[in-house]
PyMOL CGO cylinders between C-alpha atoms (Angstrom):
from pymol import cmd
from pymol.cgo import CYLINDER

trace = [
    CYLINDER, -0.10, -0.02, 0.10, 1.73, 3.35, -1.23, 0.3, 1, 1, 1, 1, 1, 1,
    CYLINDER, 1.73, 3.35, -1.23, 1.98, 6.53, 1.03, 0.3, 1, 1, 1, 1, 1, 1,
    CYLINDER, 1.98, 6.53, 1.03, -1.05, 7.82, -1.32, 0.3, 1, 1, 1, 1, 1, 1,
    CYLINDER, -1.05, 7.82, -1.32, -3.38, 5.22, -0.10, 0.3, 1, 1, 1, 1, 1, 1,
    CYLINDER, -3.38, 5.22, -0.10, -2.46, 5.82, 3.79, 0.3, 1, 1, 1, 1, 1, 1,
    CYLINDER, -2.46, 5.82, 3.79, -1.98, 9.44, 3.62, 0.3, 1, 1, 1, 1, 1, 1,
    CYLINDER, -1.98, 9.44, 3.62, -4.24, 9.77, 6.62, 0.3, 1, 1, 1, 1, 1, 1,
    CYLINDER, -4.24, 9.77, 6.62, -1.80, 8.29, 8.70, 0.3, 1, 1, 1, 1, 1, 1,
    CYLINDER, -1.80, 8.29, 8.70, 1.63, 9.17, 8.89, 0.3, 1, 1, 1, 1, 1, 1,
    CYLINDER, 1.63, 9.17, 8.89, 3.57, 6.27, 7.13, 0.3, 1, 1, 1, 1, 1, 1,
    CYLINDER, 3.57, 6.27, 7.13, 5.18, 3.72, 9.26, 0.3, 1, 1, 1, 1, 1, 1,
    CYLINDER, 5.18, 3.72, 9.26, 8.62, 4.81, 8.05, 0.3, 1, 1, 1, 1, 1, 1,
    CYLINDER, 8.62, 4.81, 8.05, 8.40, 8.29, 9.58, 0.3, 1, 1, 1, 1, 1, 1,
    CYLINDER, 8.40, 8.29, 9.58, 9.97, 8.58, 12.95, 0.3, 1, 1, 1, 1, 1, 1,
    CYLINDER, 9.97, 8.58, 12.95, 8.60, 8.54, 16.59, 0.3, 1, 1, 1, 1, 1, 1,
    CYLINDER, 8.60, 8.54, 16.59, 9.77, 12.63, 16.92, 0.3, 1, 1, 1, 1, 1, 1,
    CYLINDER, 9.77, 12.63, 16.92, 7.30, 13.35, 13.64, 0.3, 1, 1, 1, 1, 1, 1,
    CYLINDER, 7.30, 13.35, 13.64, 4.54, 11.82, 15.02, 0.3, 1, 1, 1, 1, 1, 1,
    CYLINDER, 4.54, 11.82, 15.02, 5.05, 13.57, 18.12, 0.3, 1, 1, 1, 1, 1, 1,
    CYLINDER, 5.05, 13.57, 18.12, 5.24, 16.64, 16.65, 0.3, 1, 1, 1, 1, 1, 1,
    CYLINDER, 5.24, 16.64, 16.65, 2.32, 16.41, 14.63, 0.3, 1, 1, 1, 1, 1, 1,
    CYLINDER, 2.32, 16.41, 14.63, 0.27, 15.45, 17.41, 0.3, 1, 1, 1, 1, 1, 1,
    CYLINDER, 0.27, 15.45, 17.41, 1.35, 18.25, 19.75, 0.3, 1, 1, 1, 1, 1, 1,
    CYLINDER, 1.35, 18.25, 19.75, 0.64, 20.72, 17.40, 0.3, 1, 1, 1, 1, 1, 1,
    CYLINDER, 0.64, 20.72, 17.40, -2.55, 19.47, 16.53, 0.3, 1, 1, 1, 1, 1, 1,
    CYLINDER, -2.55, 19.47, 16.53, -3.30, 19.23, 20.93, 0.3, 1, 1, 1, 1, 1, 1,
    CYLINDER, -3.30, 19.23, 20.93, -2.15, 22.81, 21.58, 0.3, 1, 1, 1, 1, 1, 1,
    CYLINDER, -2.15, 22.81, 21.58, -3.88, 23.89, 18.26, 0.3, 1, 1, 1, 1, 1, 1,
    CYLINDER, -3.88, 23.89, 18.26, -7.23, 22.50, 19.45, 0.3, 1, 1, 1, 1, 1, 1,
    CYLINDER, -7.23, 22.50, 19.45, -7.31, 23.24, 23.42, 0.3, 1, 1, 1, 1, 1, 1,
    CYLINDER, -7.31, 23.24, 23.42, -6.41, 26.71, 22.45, 0.3, 1, 1, 1, 1, 1, 1,
    CYLINDER, -6.41, 26.71, 22.45, -9.14, 27.47, 20.14, 0.3, 1, 1, 1, 1, 1, 1,
    CYLINDER, -9.14, 27.47, 20.14, -11.58, 25.73, 22.24, 0.3, 1, 1, 1, 1, 1, 1,
    CYLINDER, -11.58, 25.73, 22.24, -10.50, 27.39, 25.50, 0.3, 1, 1, 1, 1, 1, 1,
    CYLINDER, -10.50, 27.39, 25.50, -12.90, 30.10, 26.06, 0.3, 1, 1, 1, 1, 1, 1,
    CYLINDER, -12.90, 30.10, 26.06, -16.11, 27.75, 25.64, 0.3, 1, 1, 1, 1, 1, 1,
    CYLINDER, -16.11, 27.75, 25.64, -13.96, 25.25, 27.90, 0.3, 1, 1, 1, 1, 1, 1,
    CYLINDER, -13.96, 25.25, 27.90, -14.31, 27.45, 30.74, 0.3, 1, 1, 1, 1, 1, 1,
    CYLINDER, -14.31, 27.45, 30.74, -17.60, 28.20, 30.25, 0.3, 1, 1, 1, 1, 1, 1,
    CYLINDER, -17.60, 28.20, 30.25, -18.44, 24.51, 30.31, 0.3, 1, 1, 1, 1, 1, 1,
    CYLINDER, -18.44, 24.51, 30.31, -15.99, 24.41, 33.39, 0.3, 1, 1, 1, 1, 1, 1,
    CYLINDER, -15.99, 24.41, 33.39, -18.37, 26.86, 35.15, 0.3, 1, 1, 1, 1, 1, 1,
    CYLINDER, -18.37, 26.86, 35.15, -21.19, 25.42, 34.45, 0.3, 1, 1, 1, 1, 1, 1,
    CYLINDER, -21.19, 25.42, 34.45, -20.60, 22.24, 35.39, 0.3, 1, 1, 1, 1, 1, 1,
    CYLINDER, -20.60, 22.24, 35.39, -18.89, 22.94, 38.85, 0.3, 1, 1, 1, 1, 1, 1,
    CYLINDER, -18.89, 22.94, 38.85, -20.53, 22.18, 41.94, 0.3, 1, 1, 1, 1, 1, 1,
    CYLINDER, -20.53, 22.18, 41.94, -20.65, 25.82, 42.85, 0.3, 1, 1, 1, 1, 1, 1,
    CYLINDER, -20.65, 25.82, 42.85, -21.50, 27.39, 39.43, 0.3, 1, 1, 1, 1, 1, 1,
    CYLINDER, -21.50, 27.39, 39.43, -21.11, 30.94, 38.42, 0.3, 1, 1, 1, 1, 1, 1,
    CYLINDER, -21.11, 30.94, 38.42, -24.29, 32.68, 38.94, 0.3, 1, 1, 1, 1, 1, 1,
    CYLINDER, -24.29, 32.68, 38.94, -24.01, 34.57, 35.48, 0.3, 1, 1, 1, 1, 1, 1,
    CYLINDER, -24.01, 34.57, 35.48, -23.26, 31.17, 33.45, 0.3, 1, 1, 1, 1, 1, 1,
    CYLINDER, -23.26, 31.17, 33.45, -26.50, 29.87, 34.91, 0.3, 1, 1, 1, 1, 1, 1,
    CYLINDER, -26.50, 29.87, 34.91, -28.64, 32.91, 33.67, 0.3, 1, 1, 1, 1, 1, 1,
    CYLINDER, -28.64, 32.91, 33.67, -27.55, 32.83, 29.95, 0.3, 1, 1, 1, 1, 1, 1,
    CYLINDER, -27.55, 32.83, 29.95, -29.77, 30.40, 27.28, 0.3, 1, 1, 1, 1, 1, 1,
    CYLINDER, -29.77, 30.40, 27.28, -26.51, 29.30, 25.46, 0.3, 1, 1, 1, 1, 1, 1,
    CYLINDER, -26.51, 29.30, 25.46, -22.59, 29.02, 25.88, 0.3, 1, 1, 1, 1, 1, 1,
    CYLINDER, -22.59, 29.02, 25.88, -22.01, 31.88, 23.48, 0.3, 1, 1, 1, 1, 1, 1,
    CYLINDER, -22.01, 31.88, 23.48, -24.28, 34.31, 25.78, 0.3, 1, 1, 1, 1, 1, 1,
    CYLINDER, -24.28, 34.31, 25.78, -22.38, 32.94, 28.79, 0.3, 1, 1, 1, 1, 1, 1,
    CYLINDER, -22.38, 32.94, 28.79, -19.07, 33.65, 27.38, 0.3, 1, 1, 1, 1, 1, 1,
    CYLINDER, -19.07, 33.65, 27.38, -20.14, 37.17, 26.49, 0.3, 1, 1, 1, 1, 1, 1,
    CYLINDER, -20.14, 37.17, 26.49, -21.15, 37.94, 30.03, 0.3, 1, 1, 1, 1, 1, 1,
    CYLINDER, -21.15, 37.94, 30.03, -18.16, 36.73, 31.28, 0.3, 1, 1, 1, 1, 1, 1,
    CYLINDER, -18.16, 36.73, 31.28, -16.00, 39.17, 29.15, 0.3, 1, 1, 1, 1, 1, 1,
    CYLINDER, -16.00, 39.17, 29.15, -18.27, 42.08, 29.93, 0.3, 1, 1, 1, 1, 1, 1,
    CYLINDER, -18.27, 42.08, 29.93, -18.28, 41.53, 33.73, 0.3, 1, 1, 1, 1, 1, 1,
    CYLINDER, -18.28, 41.53, 33.73, -14.64, 40.16, 33.98, 0.3, 1, 1, 1, 1, 1, 1,
    CYLINDER, -14.64, 40.16, 33.98, -12.85, 41.44, 31.00, 0.3, 1, 1, 1, 1, 1, 1,
    CYLINDER, -12.85, 41.44, 31.00, -11.85, 39.58, 27.68, 0.3, 1, 1, 1, 1, 1, 1,
    CYLINDER, -11.85, 39.58, 27.68, -8.90, 38.15, 29.41, 0.3, 1, 1, 1, 1, 1, 1,
    CYLINDER, -8.90, 38.15, 29.41, -10.79, 36.28, 32.01, 0.3, 1, 1, 1, 1, 1, 1,
    CYLINDER, -10.79, 36.28, 32.01, -12.12, 33.32, 29.58, 0.3, 1, 1, 1, 1, 1, 1,
    CYLINDER, -12.12, 33.32, 29.58, -8.36, 32.85, 28.51, 0.3, 1, 1, 1, 1, 1, 1,
    CYLINDER, -8.36, 32.85, 28.51, -7.33, 32.11, 32.42, 0.3, 1, 1, 1, 1, 1, 1,
    CYLINDER, -7.33, 32.11, 32.42, -5.03, 29.07, 32.33, 0.3, 1, 1, 1, 1, 1, 1,
    CYLINDER, -5.03, 29.07, 32.33, -4.55, 28.80, 29.01, 0.3, 1, 1, 1, 1, 1, 1,
    CYLINDER, -4.55, 28.80, 29.01, -0.82, 28.57, 29.10, 0.3, 1, 1, 1, 1, 1, 1,
    CYLINDER, -0.82, 28.57, 29.10, -0.96, 25.29, 31.64, 0.3, 1, 1, 1, 1, 1, 1,
    CYLINDER, -0.96, 25.29, 31.64, -3.39, 24.08, 29.29, 0.3, 1, 1, 1, 1, 1, 1,
    CYLINDER, -3.39, 24.08, 29.29, -1.12, 24.08, 26.34, 0.3, 1, 1, 1, 1, 1, 1,
    CYLINDER, -1.12, 24.08, 26.34, 1.87, 23.42, 28.14, 0.3, 1, 1, 1, 1, 1, 1,
    CYLINDER, 1.87, 23.42, 28.14, 0.29, 20.12, 29.35, 0.3, 1, 1, 1, 1, 1, 1,
    CYLINDER, 0.29, 20.12, 29.35, -1.35, 19.59, 25.93, 0.3, 1, 1, 1, 1, 1, 1,
    CYLINDER, -1.35, 19.59, 25.93, 1.82, 19.57, 23.80, 0.3, 1, 1, 1, 1, 1, 1,
    CYLINDER, 1.82, 19.57, 23.80, 3.19, 16.38, 25.72, 0.3, 1, 1, 1, 1, 1, 1,
    CYLINDER, 3.19, 16.38, 25.72, 0.17, 14.75, 26.43, 0.3, 1, 1, 1, 1, 1, 1,
    CYLINDER, 0.17, 14.75, 26.43, -1.21, 15.11, 22.37, 0.3, 1, 1, 1, 1, 1, 1,
    CYLINDER, -1.21, 15.11, 22.37, 2.32, 13.83, 21.14, 0.3, 1, 1, 1, 1, 1, 1,
    CYLINDER, 2.32, 13.83, 21.14, 1.93, 10.73, 23.54, 0.3, 1, 1, 1, 1, 1, 1,
    CYLINDER, 1.93, 10.73, 23.54, -1.74, 10.14, 22.33, 0.3, 1, 1, 1, 1, 1, 1,
    CYLINDER, -1.74, 10.14, 22.33, -1.23, 10.47, 18.51, 0.3, 1, 1, 1, 1, 1, 1,
    CYLINDER, -1.23, 10.47, 18.51, 2.17, 8.67, 18.52, 0.3, 1, 1, 1, 1, 1, 1,
    CYLINDER, 2.17, 8.67, 18.52, 0.51, 5.78, 20.41, 0.3, 1, 1, 1, 1, 1, 1,
    CYLINDER, 0.51, 5.78, 20.41, -2.67, 5.73, 18.88, 0.3, 1, 1, 1, 1, 1, 1,
    CYLINDER, -2.67, 5.73, 18.88, -1.04, 5.19, 15.32, 0.3, 1, 1, 1, 1, 1, 1,
    CYLINDER, -1.04, 5.19, 15.32, 1.66, 2.86, 16.61, 0.3, 1, 1, 1, 1, 1, 1,
    CYLINDER, 1.66, 2.86, 16.61, -1.00, 0.66, 18.28, 0.3, 1, 1, 1, 1, 1, 1,
    CYLINDER, -1.00, 0.66, 18.28, -3.31, 0.96, 15.83, 0.3, 1, 1, 1, 1, 1, 1,
    CYLINDER, -3.31, 0.96, 15.83, -0.81, -0.61, 13.24, 0.3, 1, 1, 1, 1, 1, 1,
    CYLINDER, -0.81, -0.61, 13.24, 0.29, -3.64, 15.48, 0.3, 1, 1, 1, 1, 1, 1,
    CYLINDER, 0.29, -3.64, 15.48, -3.15, -4.56, 16.18, 0.3, 1, 1, 1, 1, 1, 1,
    CYLINDER, -3.15, -4.56, 16.18, -4.56, -4.40, 12.71, 0.3, 1, 1, 1, 1, 1, 1,
    CYLINDER, -4.56, -4.40, 12.71, -1.41, -5.49, 11.23, 0.3, 1, 1, 1, 1, 1, 1,
    CYLINDER, -1.41, -5.49, 11.23, -1.56, -2.76, 8.53, 0.3, 1, 1, 1, 1, 1, 1,
    CYLINDER, -1.56, -2.76, 8.53, -5.02, -3.68, 7.32, 0.3, 1, 1, 1, 1, 1, 1,
    CYLINDER, -5.02, -3.68, 7.32, -7.73, -1.38, 7.83, 0.3, 1, 1, 1, 1, 1, 1,
    CYLINDER, -7.73, -1.38, 7.83, -11.14, -2.38, 7.22, 0.3, 1, 1, 1, 1, 1, 1,
    CYLINDER, -11.14, -2.38, 7.22, -14.87, -2.52, 9.40, 0.3, 1, 1, 1, 1, 1, 1,
    CYLINDER, -14.87, -2.52, 9.40, -13.82, -5.84, 10.80, 0.3, 1, 1, 1, 1, 1, 1,
    CYLINDER, -13.82, -5.84, 10.80, -11.15, -4.21, 12.83, 0.3, 1, 1, 1, 1, 1, 1,
    CYLINDER, -11.15, -4.21, 12.83, -13.41, -2.26, 14.80, 0.3, 1, 1, 1, 1, 1, 1,
    CYLINDER, -13.41, -2.26, 14.80, -12.18, -3.51, 18.33, 0.3, 1, 1, 1, 1, 1, 1,
    CYLINDER, -12.18, -3.51, 18.33, -8.59, -2.95, 17.05, 0.3, 1, 1, 1, 1, 1, 1,
    CYLINDER, -8.59, -2.95, 17.05, -9.48, 0.51, 16.93, 0.3, 1, 1, 1, 1, 1, 1,
    CYLINDER, -9.48, 0.51, 16.93, -10.87, 0.84, 20.13, 0.3, 1, 1, 1, 1, 1, 1,
    CYLINDER, -10.87, 0.84, 20.13, -8.00, -0.92, 21.91, 0.3, 1, 1, 1, 1, 1, 1,
    CYLINDER, -8.00, -0.92, 21.91, -5.31, 1.64, 20.33, 0.3, 1, 1, 1, 1, 1, 1,
    CYLINDER, -5.31, 1.64, 20.33, -7.73, 4.39, 21.64, 0.3, 1, 1, 1, 1, 1, 1,
    CYLINDER, -7.73, 4.39, 21.64, -8.10, 3.16, 25.25, 0.3, 1, 1, 1, 1, 1, 1,
    CYLINDER, -8.10, 3.16, 25.25, -4.11, 2.60, 25.26, 0.3, 1, 1, 1, 1, 1, 1,
    CYLINDER, -4.11, 2.60, 25.26, -3.77, 6.22, 23.89, 0.3, 1, 1, 1, 1, 1, 1,
    CYLINDER, -3.77, 6.22, 23.89, -6.09, 7.41, 26.09, 0.3, 1, 1, 1, 1, 1, 1,
    CYLINDER, -6.09, 7.41, 26.09, -4.52, 5.98, 29.45, 0.3, 1, 1, 1, 1, 1, 1,
    CYLINDER, -4.52, 5.98, 29.45, -1.42, 7.61, 28.44, 0.3, 1, 1, 1, 1, 1, 1,
    CYLINDER, -1.42, 7.61, 28.44, -2.37, 10.75, 27.43, 0.3, 1, 1, 1, 1, 1, 1,
    CYLINDER, -2.37, 10.75, 27.43, -4.60, 11.36, 30.58, 0.3, 1, 1, 1, 1, 1, 1,
    CYLINDER, -4.60, 11.36, 30.58, -1.89, 10.74, 32.78, 0.3, 1, 1, 1, 1, 1, 1,
    CYLINDER, -1.89, 10.74, 32.78, 0.35, 13.21, 31.26, 0.3, 1, 1, 1, 1, 1, 1,
    CYLINDER, 0.35, 13.21, 31.26, -2.56, 15.95, 30.56, 0.3, 1, 1, 1, 1, 1, 1,
    CYLINDER, -2.56, 15.95, 30.56, -4.18, 15.32, 34.13, 0.3, 1, 1, 1, 1, 1, 1,
    CYLINDER, -4.18, 15.32, 34.13, -2.06, 17.89, 36.14, 0.3, 1, 1, 1, 1, 1, 1,
    CYLINDER, -2.06, 17.89, 36.14, -2.63, 20.63, 33.59, 0.3, 1, 1, 1, 1, 1, 1,
    CYLINDER, -2.63, 20.63, 33.59, -6.39, 19.85, 34.02, 0.3, 1, 1, 1, 1, 1, 1,
    CYLINDER, -6.39, 19.85, 34.02, -6.35, 20.30, 37.63, 0.3, 1, 1, 1, 1, 1, 1,
    CYLINDER, -6.35, 20.30, 37.63, -4.57, 23.67, 37.37, 0.3, 1, 1, 1, 1, 1, 1,
    CYLINDER, -4.57, 23.67, 37.37, -6.81, 24.71, 34.21, 0.3, 1, 1, 1, 1, 1, 1,
    CYLINDER, -6.81, 24.71, 34.21, -9.77, 24.28, 35.92, 0.3, 1, 1, 1, 1, 1, 1,
    CYLINDER, -9.77, 24.28, 35.92, -9.12, 26.01, 39.36, 0.3, 1, 1, 1, 1, 1, 1,
    CYLINDER, -9.12, 26.01, 39.36, -7.87, 29.03, 36.98, 0.3, 1, 1, 1, 1, 1, 1,
    CYLINDER, -7.87, 29.03, 36.98, -11.13, 29.18, 35.46, 0.3, 1, 1, 1, 1, 1, 1,
    CYLINDER, -11.13, 29.18, 35.46, -13.40, 28.96, 38.27, 0.3, 1, 1, 1, 1, 1, 1,
    CYLINDER, -13.40, 28.96, 38.27, -15.36, 32.10, 39.37, 0.3, 1, 1, 1, 1, 1, 1,
    CYLINDER, -15.36, 32.10, 39.37, -13.69, 34.30, 42.23, 0.3, 1, 1, 1, 1, 1, 1,
    CYLINDER, -13.69, 34.30, 42.23, -10.26, 31.95, 41.24, 0.3, 1, 1, 1, 1, 1, 1,
    CYLINDER, -10.26, 31.95, 41.24, -7.64, 33.42, 44.18, 0.3, 1, 1, 1, 1, 1, 1,
    CYLINDER, -7.64, 33.42, 44.18, -4.76, 32.54, 41.68, 0.3, 1, 1, 1, 1, 1, 1,
    CYLINDER, -4.76, 32.54, 41.68, -2.92, 35.02, 40.16, 0.3, 1, 1, 1, 1, 1, 1,
    CYLINDER, -2.92, 35.02, 40.16, -1.51, 32.88, 37.58, 0.3, 1, 1, 1, 1, 1, 1,
    CYLINDER, -1.51, 32.88, 37.58, -0.67, 28.99, 36.56, 0.3, 1, 1, 1, 1, 1, 1,
    CYLINDER, -0.67, 28.99, 36.56, 2.35, 29.19, 38.12, 0.3, 1, 1, 1, 1, 1, 1,
    CYLINDER, 2.35, 29.19, 38.12, 1.13, 30.17, 41.67, 0.3, 1, 1, 1, 1, 1, 1,
    CYLINDER, 1.13, 30.17, 41.67, -1.67, 27.87, 41.08, 0.3, 1, 1, 1, 1, 1, 1,
    CYLINDER, -1.67, 27.87, 41.08, 0.70, 24.90, 40.90, 0.3, 1, 1, 1, 1, 1, 1,
    CYLINDER, 0.70, 24.90, 40.90, 2.87, 26.21, 43.95, 0.3, 1, 1, 1, 1, 1, 1,
    CYLINDER, 2.87, 26.21, 43.95, -0.15, 26.30, 45.97, 0.3, 1, 1, 1, 1, 1, 1,
    CYLINDER, -0.15, 26.30, 45.97, -1.66, 23.24, 45.32, 0.3, 1, 1, 1, 1, 1, 1,
    CYLINDER, -1.66, 23.24, 45.32, 1.57, 21.48, 45.77, 0.3, 1, 1, 1, 1, 1, 1,
    CYLINDER, 1.57, 21.48, 45.77, 2.00, 22.98, 49.09, 0.3, 1, 1, 1, 1, 1, 1,
    CYLINDER, 2.00, 22.98, 49.09, -1.44, 22.57, 50.25, 0.3, 1, 1, 1, 1, 1, 1,
    CYLINDER, -1.44, 22.57, 50.25, -2.49, 19.48, 49.19, 0.3, 1, 1, 1, 1, 1, 1,
    CYLINDER, -2.49, 19.48, 49.19, 0.70, 17.57, 47.88, 0.3, 1, 1, 1, 1, 1, 1,
    CYLINDER, 0.70, 17.57, 47.88, 1.48, 15.91, 44.53, 0.3, 1, 1, 1, 1, 1, 1,
    CYLINDER, 1.48, 15.91, 44.53, -1.34, 13.49, 44.98, 0.3, 1, 1, 1, 1, 1, 1,
    CYLINDER, -1.34, 13.49, 44.98, -3.72, 16.52, 44.15, 0.3, 1, 1, 1, 1, 1, 1,
    CYLINDER, -3.72, 16.52, 44.15, -2.40, 17.05, 40.27, 0.3, 1, 1, 1, 1, 1, 1,
    CYLINDER, -2.40, 17.05, 40.27, -3.97, 13.36, 39.87, 0.3, 1, 1, 1, 1, 1, 1,
    CYLINDER, -3.97, 13.36, 39.87, -6.93, 13.10, 42.15, 0.3, 1, 1, 1, 1, 1, 1,
    CYLINDER, -6.93, 13.10, 42.15, -9.33, 13.03, 39.35, 0.3, 1, 1, 1, 1, 1, 1,
    CYLINDER, -9.33, 13.03, 39.35, -7.30, 10.65, 37.25, 0.3, 1, 1, 1, 1, 1, 1,
    CYLINDER, -7.30, 10.65, 37.25, -9.76, 8.19, 37.58, 0.3, 1, 1, 1, 1, 1, 1,
    CYLINDER, -9.76, 8.19, 37.58, -12.65, 10.30, 36.89, 0.3, 1, 1, 1, 1, 1, 1,
    CYLINDER, -12.65, 10.30, 36.89, -11.38, 11.71, 33.99, 0.3, 1, 1, 1, 1, 1, 1,
    CYLINDER, -11.38, 11.71, 33.99, -10.31, 8.08, 32.71, 0.3, 1, 1, 1, 1, 1, 1,
    CYLINDER, -10.31, 8.08, 32.71, -14.18, 7.12, 33.67, 0.3, 1, 1, 1, 1, 1, 1,
    CYLINDER, -14.18, 7.12, 33.67, -15.24, 9.52, 31.25, 0.3, 1, 1, 1, 1, 1, 1,
    CYLINDER, -15.24, 9.52, 31.25, -12.39, 9.98, 28.46, 0.3, 1, 1, 1, 1, 1, 1,
    CYLINDER, -12.39, 9.98, 28.46, -12.19, 6.06, 28.07, 0.3, 1, 1, 1, 1, 1, 1,
    CYLINDER, -12.19, 6.06, 28.07, -15.80, 5.60, 26.74, 0.3, 1, 1, 1, 1, 1, 1,
    CYLINDER, -15.80, 5.60, 26.74, -15.62, 8.72, 24.72, 0.3, 1, 1, 1, 1, 1, 1,
    CYLINDER, -15.62, 8.72, 24.72, -12.52, 7.58, 23.15, 0.3, 1, 1, 1, 1, 1, 1,
    CYLINDER, -12.52, 7.58, 23.15, -13.86, 3.78, 22.19, 0.3, 1, 1, 1, 1, 1, 1,
    CYLINDER, -13.86, 3.78, 22.19, -16.96, 5.50, 20.63, 0.3, 1, 1, 1, 1, 1, 1,
    CYLINDER, -16.96, 5.50, 20.63, -14.99, 8.30, 18.91, 0.3, 1, 1, 1, 1, 1, 1,
    CYLINDER, -14.99, 8.30, 18.91, -12.01, 5.91, 17.23, 0.3, 1, 1, 1, 1, 1, 1,
    CYLINDER, -12.01, 5.91, 17.23, -14.26, 3.27, 16.02, 0.3, 1, 1, 1, 1, 1, 1,
    CYLINDER, -14.26, 3.27, 16.02, -16.87, 5.58, 14.72, 0.3, 1, 1, 1, 1, 1, 1,
    CYLINDER, -16.87, 5.58, 14.72, -14.24, 7.74, 13.06, 0.3, 1, 1, 1, 1, 1, 1,
    CYLINDER, -14.24, 7.74, 13.06, -12.72, 4.79, 11.75, 0.3, 1, 1, 1, 1, 1, 1,
    CYLINDER, -12.72, 4.79, 11.75, -16.27, 3.53, 10.33, 0.3, 1, 1, 1, 1, 1, 1,
    CYLINDER, -16.27, 3.53, 10.33, -17.34, 6.55, 8.74, 0.3, 1, 1, 1, 1, 1, 1,
    CYLINDER, -17.34, 6.55, 8.74, -13.64, 6.91, 7.08, 0.3, 1, 1, 1, 1, 1, 1,
    CYLINDER, -13.64, 6.91, 7.08, -14.43, 3.51, 5.44, 0.3, 1, 1, 1, 1, 1, 1,
    CYLINDER, -14.43, 3.51, 5.44, -17.83, 4.14, 4.23, 0.3, 1, 1, 1, 1, 1, 1,
    CYLINDER, -17.83, 4.14, 4.23, -16.69, 7.87, 2.92, 0.3, 1, 1, 1, 1, 1, 1,
    CYLINDER, -16.69, 7.87, 2.92, -13.18, 7.32, 1.80, 0.3, 1, 1, 1, 1, 1, 1,
    CYLINDER, -13.18, 7.32, 1.80, -12.92, 3.46, 1.39, 0.3, 1, 1, 1, 1, 1, 1,
    CYLINDER, -12.92, 3.46, 1.39, -9.70, 3.84, -1.14, 0.3, 1, 1, 1, 1, 1, 1,
    CYLINDER, -9.70, 3.84, -1.14, -8.29, 6.29, 1.32, 0.3, 1, 1, 1, 1, 1, 1,
    CYLINDER, -8.29, 6.29, 1.32, -7.48, 8.83, -1.38, 0.3, 1, 1, 1, 1, 1, 1,
    CYLINDER, -7.48, 8.83, -1.38, -6.57, 12.57, -0.45, 0.3, 1, 1, 1, 1, 1, 1,
    CYLINDER, -6.57, 12.57, -0.45, -10.03, 14.04, 0.58, 0.3, 1, 1, 1, 1, 1, 1,
    CYLINDER, -10.03, 14.04, 0.58, -9.44, 16.39, 3.45, 0.3, 1, 1, 1, 1, 1, 1,
    CYLINDER, -9.44, 16.39, 3.45, -13.82, 16.44, 3.75, 0.3, 1, 1, 1, 1, 1, 1,
    CYLINDER, -13.82, 16.44, 3.75, -14.00, 13.02, 4.32, 0.3, 1, 1, 1, 1, 1, 1,
    CYLINDER, -14.00, 13.02, 4.32, -11.82, 13.76, 7.42, 0.3, 1, 1, 1, 1, 1, 1,
    CYLINDER, -11.82, 13.76, 7.42, -13.81, 16.92, 8.75, 0.3, 1, 1, 1, 1, 1, 1,
    CYLINDER, -13.81, 16.92, 8.75, -17.04, 15.11, 8.20, 0.3, 1, 1, 1, 1, 1, 1,
    CYLINDER, -17.04, 15.11, 8.20, -16.04, 11.65, 10.09, 0.3, 1, 1, 1, 1, 1, 1,
    CYLINDER, -16.04, 11.65, 10.09, -14.32, 13.71, 12.65, 0.3, 1, 1, 1, 1, 1, 1,
    CYLINDER, -14.32, 13.71, 12.65, -17.25, 15.80, 13.29, 0.3, 1, 1, 1, 1, 1, 1,
    CYLINDER, -17.25, 15.80, 13.29, -19.79, 12.94, 13.50, 0.3, 1, 1, 1, 1, 1, 1,
    CYLINDER, -19.79, 12.94, 13.50, -17.50, 10.96, 15.76, 0.3, 1, 1, 1, 1, 1, 1,
    CYLINDER, -17.50, 10.96, 15.76, -16.61, 13.36, 17.90, 0.3, 1, 1, 1, 1, 1, 1,
    CYLINDER, -16.61, 13.36, 17.90, -20.42, 15.12, 18.47, 0.3, 1, 1, 1, 1, 1, 1,
    CYLINDER, -20.42, 15.12, 18.47, -21.63, 11.18, 18.75, 0.3, 1, 1, 1, 1, 1, 1,
    CYLINDER, -21.63, 11.18, 18.75, -18.82, 10.45, 21.32, 0.3, 1, 1, 1, 1, 1, 1,
    CYLINDER, -18.82, 10.45, 21.32, -19.90, 13.73, 23.16, 0.3, 1, 1, 1, 1, 1, 1,
    CYLINDER, -19.90, 13.73, 23.16, -23.70, 13.02, 23.35, 0.3, 1, 1, 1, 1, 1, 1,
    CYLINDER, -23.70, 13.02, 23.35, -23.18, 9.52, 24.94, 0.3, 1, 1, 1, 1, 1, 1,
    CYLINDER, -23.18, 9.52, 24.94, -20.58, 10.54, 27.46, 0.3, 1, 1, 1, 1, 1, 1,
    CYLINDER, -20.58, 10.54, 27.46, -21.20, 13.87, 28.66, 0.3, 1, 1, 1, 1, 1, 1,
    CYLINDER, -21.20, 13.87, 28.66, -23.57, 14.13, 31.75, 0.3, 1, 1, 1, 1, 1, 1,
    CYLINDER, -23.57, 14.13, 31.75, -26.85, 15.54, 31.30, 0.3, 1, 1, 1, 1, 1, 1,
]
cmd.load_cgo(trace, "trace")
């Protein structure tokens, strides 16, 4: 199978650093673009939610209200911690997934390999969340309304001094309980629709967009608590 046939995955001849660089750039870009909406989500899902976000009919209205009352930089608090964690976490995530998928499938991709895609996604998620969880802890504490921390570094120091290193992994099991089902649904759905939309694996970015959007939406719908 030539390079063109498998264009959507980096060829197996590519080195691990190439996979890691591609994953890191993708992860940082994704999280930075969606960070303001993630800030709204964090406040809405917290045990002591920001009253402003609860009064708004949509996340966009909530975001505008936060910007109006707290300044346009407020929804970006903690983004540096997220970017610092997303780089290495997604580097490992994409590398492990591609290598594990190649190992489990033997390089043969089809609908019959769904269990292999799920296994590769689960393995990648275990490693990704182990790297990402400390950044998630800092990010969420910075995003909260009335957060007492002036910067991400101050948050890290305070959490470490008061609660110890274990505080950065306190939510790891919970994160896995949410992310493992999400990624299992996401990867199996994505690979399924790739086979449907682009069975010959020709160059077709539209198929990635459609398959990725459908897979992400379906996985989120099934795994996000009501």
